[in-house]
Residue, then its C-alpha position, 0 to 999 in steps of 0.5 A: x342858314x347863316x344868311x337867313x339869320x342875317x336877313x331876319x335880324x335886318x327885319x327885326x332891327x327895322x321893326x324895333x325902331x318902329x315900335x315907338x311909332x304911333x299905331x296905324x291910325x296915328x300920323x305916321x303909318x308904320x312900315x318896314x323892309x328887309x333885304x337879302x343879298x347874294x352877289x348882285x341879286x337882291x331879294x326884298x320884303x316889305x310891310x306897309x300899314x295904313x289906317x285901313x289897309x296893309x301892303x305886304x310885298x316881295x321883289x327882286x333885282x339884279x343889275x347884271x340881268x336885263x329888266x325884262x328877265x323874270x324869276x319865280x318868287x314865293x311870297x307868304x304873309x302872316x297877320x296876327x291880332x291879339x286882344x284880351x287873350x284872344x288870337x285872330x290870324x290870317x295867312x296867305x301865299x302866292x307864287x309867280x314870275x316877277x320881272x327884274x328892276x322893280x321900281x319903287x320897291x317890292x311889288x308882288x304880293x298882297x294889298x289887303x283892307x283890314x276888313x278883308x282879313x276880318x280885323x276891321x272896326x265898322x268904319x274900316x279902321x284896324x280894330x284895337x289890339x297888338x298886330x304882328x305882320x310878316x312878309x316872307x319872300x323866297x327867290x326860288x332858283x337861288x333859295x334866297x329869302x328876305x323876311x320883313x316883320x312888323x308889330x304895333x299896337x292899335x289903341x284907338x277904340x272902334 
């Protein structure tokens, strides 16, 4: 329980630093990572938002294990949009065997367009509103979890 609280704090701290960043249509695309460690095992979650899409991934690494070692991960995601008192949400999850030594960060999960989740303007950009993105990655064998949480406001009209 204590470990999960520590990981959540990492995700929230990273998110707090990004709140002042421009929305997805700005010059800087918002994103965050969360990491949980247990000995040499590291579990990571990410949320990376662009003007028309989001990448929400999980991964694991362990330097004591060979790169071809596979472990089962479960990645759950949640996207919520609020505008004018109206809520809109999207949730999904996937579970599968994931190789160790992921290069470039977490690489198992979801790559979605704003239109895939019903939150796009006609040109494909994110619709105006406040967005909350959560990626929850669980290393099933060890019960180690990393939760990345990001929120931002898209202010540009469709």
